[in-house]
Structures are given as structure tokens and as C-alpha cells.
C-alpha positions as CSV (number, residue, x, y, z in Angstrom):
1,M,173.0,145.5,186.5
2,S,175.2,142.5,186.0
3,E,173.1,140.1,188.1
4,F,169.9,140.9,186.1
5,S,169.2,139.5,182.7
6,A,166.4,139.3,180.2
7,L,164.5,136.1,180.4
8,T,165.6,133.6,177.7
9,G,162.9,132.3,175.5
10,C,160.2,134.5,177.0
11,K,158.9,137.9,175.7
12,E,159.0,140.4,178.5
13,I,157.2,143.7,179.0
14,V,158.9,146.0,181.5
15,I,156.4,148.0,183.6
16,T,157.7,151.2,185.0
17,A,157.3,152.6,188.5
18,R,159.8,155.4,188.9
19,N,159.0,155.6,192.7
20,L,160.4,152.1,193.2
21,C,163.6,152.8,191.2
22,K,166.6,152.9,193.5
23,G,168.8,154.7,191.1
24,D,168.2,157.4,188.5
25,F,165.0,156.4,186.7
26,L,166.0,157.5,183.2
27,A,169.5,156.0,183.5
28,S,167.9,152.8,184.6
29,L,165.6,152.7,181.6
30,K,168.5,153.2,179.3
31,E,170.1,150.1,180.8
32,I,166.8,148.2,180.6
33,A,166.2,149.2,176.9
34,L,169.7,147.9,176.0
35,R,168.4,144.4,177.0
36,K,165.7,144.7,174.3
37,P,162.5,143.8,176.2
38,F,159.4,143.1,174.1
39,S,158.2,146.6,175.2
40,V,158.2,149.1,178.0
41,L,154.8,150.1,179.6
42,L,155.0,153.6,181.1
43,R,152.7,153.1,184.1
44,E,153.4,156.1,186.4
45,K,149.7,156.3,187.6
46,D,150.5,159.0,190.1
47,L,151.5,161.7,187.6
48,P,149.1,164.3,186.4
49,F,148.8,164.2,182.6
50,D,151.1,167.1,181.8
51,K,153.9,165.6,183.8
52,Y,153.2,162.1,182.4
53,L,153.3,163.6,178.9
54,A,156.7,165.2,179.6
55,L,158.1,162.0,181.0
56,S,156.7,160.0,178.1
57,R,158.7,162.1,175.7
58,E,162.0,161.4,177.5
59,V,161.2,157.7,177.8
60,F,160.2,157.5,174.2
61,R,163.6,158.8,173.1
62,I,165.3,156.2,175.2
63,C,163.1,153.3,173.9
64,E,163.3,154.5,170.3
65,A,167.1,154.6,170.4
66,Q,167.0,150.8,171.1
67,G,164.1,149.9,168.9
68,V,161.9,149.0,172.0
69,P,158.2,149.9,171.7
70,L,156.8,152.2,174.3
71,I,153.2,151.7,175.6
72,A,151.4,154.5,177.3
73,H,149.3,153.6,180.4
74,T,145.7,155.0,180.6
75,H,146.6,158.3,179.0
76,P,146.7,158.4,175.1
77,V,150.0,160.1,174.2
78,P,150.3,161.9,170.9
79,G,152.7,160.0,168.6
80,L,152.5,156.7,170.5
81,R,150.6,153.9,169.0
82,G,150.6,151.6,172.1
83,L,148.0,152.2,174.8
84,H,147.3,150.1,177.8
85,V,144.1,150.5,179.9
86,P,142.3,148.8,182.7
87,M,139.2,146.9,181.7
88,A,136.9,149.6,183.0
89,L,138.4,152.1,180.5
90,A,138.5,149.7,177.5
91,G,136.3,150.4,174.5
92,A,136.1,149.4,170.9
93,G,136.9,153.0,169.8
94,L,140.4,152.8,171.4
95,A,141.4,149.8,169.3
96,Q,140.7,151.8,166.1
97,N,143.3,154.4,167.1
98,Y,145.8,152.5,169.1
99,T,147.5,149.2,169.5
100,L,145.5,148.4,172.6
101,S,146.3,146.2,175.5
102,V,144.0,145.7,178.4
103,S,144.4,144.5,182.0
104,V,142.1,141.5,182.7
105,H,141.3,139.5,185.8
106,S,139.1,136.7,184.3
107,A,138.6,134.8,181.1
108,Q,135.4,136.7,180.5
109,E,137.2,140.0,180.7
110,A,139.8,138.7,178.2
111,T,137.1,137.7,175.7
112,R,135.5,141.1,176.1
113,A,138.8,142.8,175.5
114,E,139.5,140.7,172.4
115,A,136.0,141.5,171.1
116,M,136.8,145.2,171.5
117,G,139.9,144.8,169.3
118,A,142.6,144.5,171.9
119,A,145.9,143.4,170.4
120,F,146.8,141.6,173.7
121,V,145.9,141.4,177.3
122,I,147.8,141.4,180.5
123,A,146.4,138.9,183.0
124,G,147.0,138.9,186.7
125,H,148.0,138.8,189.3
126,V,149.3,135.3,188.8
127,F,151.7,134.9,191.8
128,S,152.0,136.5,195.2
129,T,153.3,140.1,194.9
130,R,154.0,142.8,197.4
131,S,151.9,145.3,195.4
132,K,148.8,143.1,196.0
133,Q,149.5,141.7,199.5
134,D,145.8,142.0,200.4
135,M,144.7,139.8,197.5
136,P,145.4,136.2,196.9
137,P,147.1,135.3,193.7
138,R,145.0,133.9,190.9
139,G,147.5,131.2,189.9
140,L,148.5,129.3,186.8
141,E,145.1,127.7,186.3
142,F,143.6,131.1,186.0
143,L,146.3,132.1,183.5
144,K,145.6,128.9,181.5
145,E,141.8,129.7,181.5
146,V,142.5,133.2,180.1
147,C,144.9,131.9,177.5
148,D,142.5,129.2,176.4
149,A,139.6,131.8,176.1
150,V,141.3,134.1,173.5
151,R,143.2,134.0,170.3
152,I,145.2,137.2,171.1
153,P,148.5,137.0,173.1
154,V,148.2,137.0,176.9
155,F,151.0,138.3,179.1
156,A,151.2,137.2,182.7
157,V,151.8,139.8,185.5
158,G,152.2,139.6,189.2
159,G,155.1,138.0,191.1
160,I,156.9,136.9,188.0
161,T,160.5,135.7,188.7
162,D,163.2,134.0,186.7
163,G,162.0,130.8,188.3
164,N,158.3,130.9,187.4
165,A,158.3,132.9,184.1
166,M,158.5,129.7,181.9
167,D,155.6,128.2,183.9
168,C,153.5,131.1,182.6
169,V,154.6,130.3,179.0
170,R,153.8,126.6,179.5
171,A,150.3,127.7,180.7
172,G,149.9,129.4,177.3
173,A,151.1,133.0,177.9
174,A,153.0,134.8,175.1
175,G,155.2,136.3,177.8
176,V,155.4,138.1,181.1
177,C,155.4,141.5,182.6
178,R,157.7,142.5,185.5
179,M,157.9,145.8,187.4
180,S,159.6,145.3,190.8
181,Y,162.3,143.1,189.3
182,W,163.5,145.9,187.1
183,M,162.7,149.0,189.1
184,E,164.1,147.8,192.5
185,S,167.4,146.7,191.2
186,A,170.1,148.4,193.2
187,D,172.5,148.8,190.2
188,V,170.0,149.5,187.5
């Protein structure tokens, strides 16, 4: 993993996608956790809840060993405080029980998420990305609008690279999220 490094001066959330991982997924996560990202978001949307729960336990042990917070995606996981949901699943009740983050695609969604008690939002997709080839990127102006609309932290997602991450921070983002960068590394 020598050619990969955590971004300097930028908080980073690592989003998992074990199906993109070229090596052993859990071994890769151990290496990633050693780099102390802001948190790991266990996405794995294709897994049924029982398999997701089993995987979350293994990933939690890895993250806990390095002091890296683990955030569940969509499924509340017993013992985890962090929960990330799409806007369609967000509700005020979730923020009472979890440190809630919400995916947003507009400044209006960000303000609704903040009003529901979200601790932070993930806004995207900012730049072109293979996972959203059929949709144009929203760009840095979109990101700035979202950041200006809320008092809670905003993390940028979508096509984030070493070269454009600090552009997101300059637009007002607290940090960035990357999935492919970490999951597709040949030696991670």
C-alpha cells in the first residue's frame, strides 16, 4: 500500500465496498485503519442484514483496535453509535439514538437533515465518478451551496482524488469520502 497515503490536512471517511477490493477485504481494512481515517463507513448495500451484522462485528474489531470510529450504513447495528442513511430514510427519531449522518444531493436536503438532528452530511457526487457514470457531477459550486446552508460538517463524496480533495475543503467541506481509492488498490 506504499503508494497510497491519507490526505494531509483533510478529514477522510473511508467508504467500504468489499466487491471492489482486489485483495482480502478484512486485511485491506486493517491496513486502512492503521492510517487513522476520520471514520470507516461500512456500506455493503448488497448484503442481507444477518450477513451485514456478522461483517460489521469483524470490521468493528479492526476499527476499534486503531481507534477509528465505524459507521453503519442504513442498518442500525447494536453497539454502534454511528449510522448513515440516505435522505429518504432519515428521520428525527434516528438522531436521538445514533450519531446520524445523511446523504444529501441539495442544500435543501442538507438543511432538512440538520433540522432532523444529523451530526453531519455527505454531499455528492461532486466530481465525475465511475459509480455514477450516467449522472453529471454536481461540482464545487453545489458543494459550496450545501456547506453554506448548514452549520453541521459537510463531507464531499464522488470522484475525490489527492488532487481535488483540498478544493472541497476550500469550498467549505469538513473533509471528504473515498471508496474506490481505497477499495481498488492492488496492494491494499
